[in-house]
VOGU-3710 file (C-alpha; in Angstrom, 3 decimals, decimal comma):
1> mrkvwlywil> 30,515/350,057/348,970  31,272/346,468/347,936  31,025/343,511/350,248  31,788/339,887/349,569  30,077/337,271/351,777  31,113/333,677/352,164  28,550/331,094/353,250  29,722/327,800/354,681  26,800/325,376/354,271  27,012/321,721/355,415
11> gplalailia> 25,477/318,933/353,354  23,735/315,847/354,667  26,869/314,319/356,025  28,725/317,471/356,952  30,123/318,070/353,463  31,252/321,662/353,250  30,025/323,776/350,308  31,559/327,143/349,848  29,245/329,670/348,176  30,483/333,185/347,409
21> sytyyfkeea> 27,902/335,896/347,337  28,881/339,176/345,653  26,759/341,771/347,406  26,609/345,475/346,633  24,928/348,087/348,679  23,472/351,429/347,555  23,410/354,078/350,310  24,050/351,371/352,918  20,750/349,628/351,973  20,047/346,245/350,350
31> vikyfpldeg> 19,664/346,868/346,601  16,508/344,806/345,888  13,762/347,334/346,049  10,597/347,600/344,082  10,274/350,435/341,649  7,523/350,954/338,904  8,308/348,781/335,913  9,725/350,387/332,819  7,509/349,501/329,932  10,326/350,085/327,365
41> sgfksfgtsl> 12,831/347,729/329,076  12,965/344,032/329,713  15,049/340,871/329,624  16,483/339,273/326,483  16,900/336,127/328,508  16,778/334,855/332,131  16,913/331,520/333,787  17,930/329,006/336,449  19,425/325,623/335,801  20,370/322,580/337,920
51> nfasqeddde> 22,361/319,812/336,255  24,241/316,597/337,146  27,838/317,679/336,516  29,857/314,606/337,263  30,224/311,429/339,362  33,143/311,952/341,750  33,204/308,517/343,282  30,850/305,762/344,516  29,565/307,972/347,412  29,570/311,459/346,005
61> yeiswnmgse> 28,548/313,366/342,922  28,549/316,986/341,714  25,687/319,258/340,858  26,027/322,507/338,947  23,707/325,373/339,946  23,496/328,322/337,544  21,535/331,538/337,398  21,748/334,279/334,858  19,964/337,012/332,972  20,549/339,588/330,299
71> snksmylrqd> 18,613/342,845/330,033  17,951/344,485/326,709  20,312/347,357/327,615  22,900/348,278/330,285  21,370/349,348/333,596  22,462/351,351/336,531  22,198/348,232/338,733  21,560/344,607/337,873  21,102/341,774/340,449  20,146/338,090/340,517
81> vsllyvngrl> 19,539/336,123/343,666  18,895/332,374/343,869  17,924/329,999/346,647  18,612/326,264/346,606  16,534/323,709/348,473  17,489/319,977/348,820  14,698/317,637/349,881  12,699/320,719/350,941  15,383/322,341/353,105  17,482/325,329/352,388
91> kgvvskween> 21,089/324,513/351,410  22,434/327,669/349,865  21,993/331,178/348,548  23,859/333,025/345,785  23,491/336,702/345,004  25,440/338,655/342,366  25,192/342,415/341,783  26,868/344,614/339,167  26,562/348,267/338,254  26,260/349,592/334,646
101> taeieketsl> 25,824/346,241/333,016  23,163/344,205/331,174  24,327/340,713/331,979  24,590/338,737/335,186  25,779/335,176/335,407  26,688/332,979/338,381  27,790/329,344/338,412  28,224/327,275/341,591  29,122/323,617/342,106  28,184/321,552/345,081
111> hgedsqkyqa> 28,738/317,996/346,244  25,800/315,655/346,886  25,131/312,148/347,995  22,178/309,822/348,325  18,836/310,321/346,448  17,854/314,001/346,516  15,417/316,466/344,945  17,092/319,734/344,180  14,996/322,952/343,654  16,183/326,443/342,904
121> isfhhgeihk> 14,216/329,598/342,657  15,733/332,911/341,369  14,760/336,547/341,138  16,226/338,649/338,380  16,162/342,419/338,876  17,422/345,677/337,320  17,315/349,347/338,318  17,028/352,057/335,689  18,180/355,594/336,536  17,605/358,347/333,972
131> gkdpiksiqa> 18,683/361,715/335,272  15,947/363,262/337,390  13,255/360,860/336,095  11,711/358,548/338,701  13,658/355,269/339,199  12,167/352,313/337,327  12,893/348,643/337,191  12,584/345,318/335,439  12,080/341,883/337,167  11,567/338,232/336,409
141> tskdelyvid> 11,447/334,954/338,314  12,754/331,547/337,210  13,215/328,102/338,661  14,469/324,654/337,979  14,470/321,264/339,699  16,532/318,077/339,475  16,098/314,567/340,843  19,279/312,514/341,491  18,639/308,842/342,303  21,658/307,296/344,187
151> sphtkrtafk> 20,699/303,944/345,667  22,682/300,678/346,238  19,921/298,875/344,369  19,961/300,982/341,163  22,303/302,748/338,818  22,885/306,366/339,768  20,788/308,563/337,462  19,563/312,199/337,214  16,483/313,679/335,581  14,219/316,609/335,535
161> kpsneeekew> 11,235/314,737/334,241  11,008/310,988/334,577  11,373/309,023/331,291  10,594/305,541/332,512  8,572/303,698/335,187  11,542/303,401/337,598  12,140/307,170/337,434  8,393/307,807/337,914  8,370/305,666/341,037  11,442/307,387/342,461
171> kkrldhsirq> 9,996/310,794/341,789  6,634/309,823/343,445  8,549/308,391/346,442  10,711/311,530/346,943  7,821/313,979/346,336  5,632/312,213/348,864  8,346/312,079/351,495  9,279/315,717/351,103  5,630/316,909/350,897  4,827/315,097/354,222
181> qlevqweeli> 7,681/316,956/356,048  6,684/320,249/354,488  3,023/319,901/355,401  3,819/319,089/358,988  6,057/322,185/359,176  3,474/324,423/357,474  0,591/323,167/359,537  2,576/324,008/362,699  3,137/327,598/361,478  -0,482/328,027/360,381
191> tnyginkday> -1,673/326,814/363,792  0,899/328,892/365,694  -0,433/332,092/364,077  -4,164/331,084/364,187  -4,632/331,389/360,438  -7,757/330,093/358,644  -6,079/328,531/355,657  -9,333/328,094/353,886  -9,327/331,887/353,308  -6,004/331,609/351,351
201> tlvpltklad> -4,334/330,032/348,317  -1,217/328,335/349,573  1,845/328,491/347,338  5,330/327,324/348,316  8,136/329,814/347,628  9,635/327,445/345,016  6,472/327,702/342,957  6,519/331,488/342,521  7,945/331,258/339,035  4,769/329,409/337,944
211> yeeqplpgtk> 3,190/332,961/338,008  5,652/334,573/335,655  3,085/334,634/332,869  -0,057/334,962/334,952  -1,271/337,016/337,958  -0,585/335,903/341,443  -3,523/334,171/343,147  -6,313/336,551/344,172  -4,645/339,585/342,548  -5,626/341,738/339,519
221> eedserikgq> -3,499/341,542/336,481  -2,585/345,269/336,704  -1,412/344,913/340,306  0,311/341,534/340,209  3,774/342,672/339,075  3,924/345,368/341,760  2,809/342,884/344,428  5,419/340,381/343,212  8,207/342,969/343,223  7,341/344,101/346,746
231> lweglyknyv> 7,091/340,470/347,841  10,679/339,783/346,698  11,824/342,986/348,300  10,376/341,793/351,608  11,788/338,270/351,149  15,245/339,532/350,465  15,273/341,951/353,480  13,683/339,660/355,959  14,374/336,116/354,781  17,444/336,056/352,558
241> lgisdtkssh> 19,523/338,438/354,680  18,267/336,763/357,861  19,032/333,118/357,187  22,735/333,176/357,970  23,138/332,249/361,541  26,476/333,783/362,611  26,296/332,518/366,178  26,550/328,837/365,395  28,166/326,447/362,832  25,196/324,214/362,313
251> piqsyiplil> 23,739/323,960/358,769  21,081/326,197/357,254  18,236/323,730/357,355  15,036/325,786/357,253  12,033/324,408/355,234  10,666/326,039/352,106  8,631/329,119/353,169  4,908/329,039/352,463  3,109/332,050/350,944  -0,607/332,485/351,582
261> fdkkgehliv> -2,442/334,676/349,158  -5,725/336,113/350,572  -8,618/335,019/348,429  -10,246/338,482/348,835  -7,215/340,047/347,228  -6,199/342,262/350,225  -2,915/340,843/351,441  -0,424/337,965/351,573  1,399/336,194/354,407  4,787/334,507/354,255
271> lyeddtgkkh> 5,402/331,796/356,928  8,669/330,201/357,702  10,828/328,827/360,565  14,560/329,347/360,721  17,096/326,712/361,628  17,105/327,738/365,186  13,374/326,908/365,476  12,104/330,469/365,571  8,845/331,034/363,697  8,372/334,031/361,375
281> rliqry> 5,332/335,782/359,749  5,577/338,456/357,185  2,437/340,364/356,083  2,178/342,331/352,869  -0,949/344,421/352,311  -1,812/345,305/348,733
//
């Protein structure tokens, strides 16, 4: 069964962004599901990119948001899902699924204005079915970020890493402002659930790709990929599919979720608040 979802997401000044999400279901269930990794399969390439596409006028500009991956062979099911945050708040989700293919690619354009920090995190996944053999999979995580400086007192510019003192100062200013907002939100969630944060390593969702080449905090190397795959399975089912508020027209504005990895290596917790103010806690035991 094939479904096409359309998300209307409003920007800072009610600018509408239309994001099409191509969603396939297998046996009426969301496709992202962890299966043991196939040692003989993998990705030729995978990635996420954010780029300043054009300057539309004095008030607006355009950002291109791309995700894509290519496996080393055609697979029964391929999927990529990407989340975009602007100044720490969720602004959009794209998800593309295809059967019997090796390559997934999705490009989305969105309008922006004012100085913003754009962050995108993507999960790339493939299911391998071989007759009566157990189902196996491949997976990878990628990210990108982009700063756009749009101020009356400076020339509009965009960068991923600052190349001069002015850009360094703008990056510092934006990072500090966003971090302050996030920490207030995260502290409220931690307090609400009575969590001793000293017992955990705290990782924002947007930083998960930093562990693509190393084990997740507090986990053993041989268990890390399984835990990561099961984490994304839970995030997709509970967070990605749950963020669209069909009962109202206000924007998706939830802050970046916080992942707490137990230092004893026994479990992890995902904390987030949706745009209606409802708090959520997901617990994954290893």
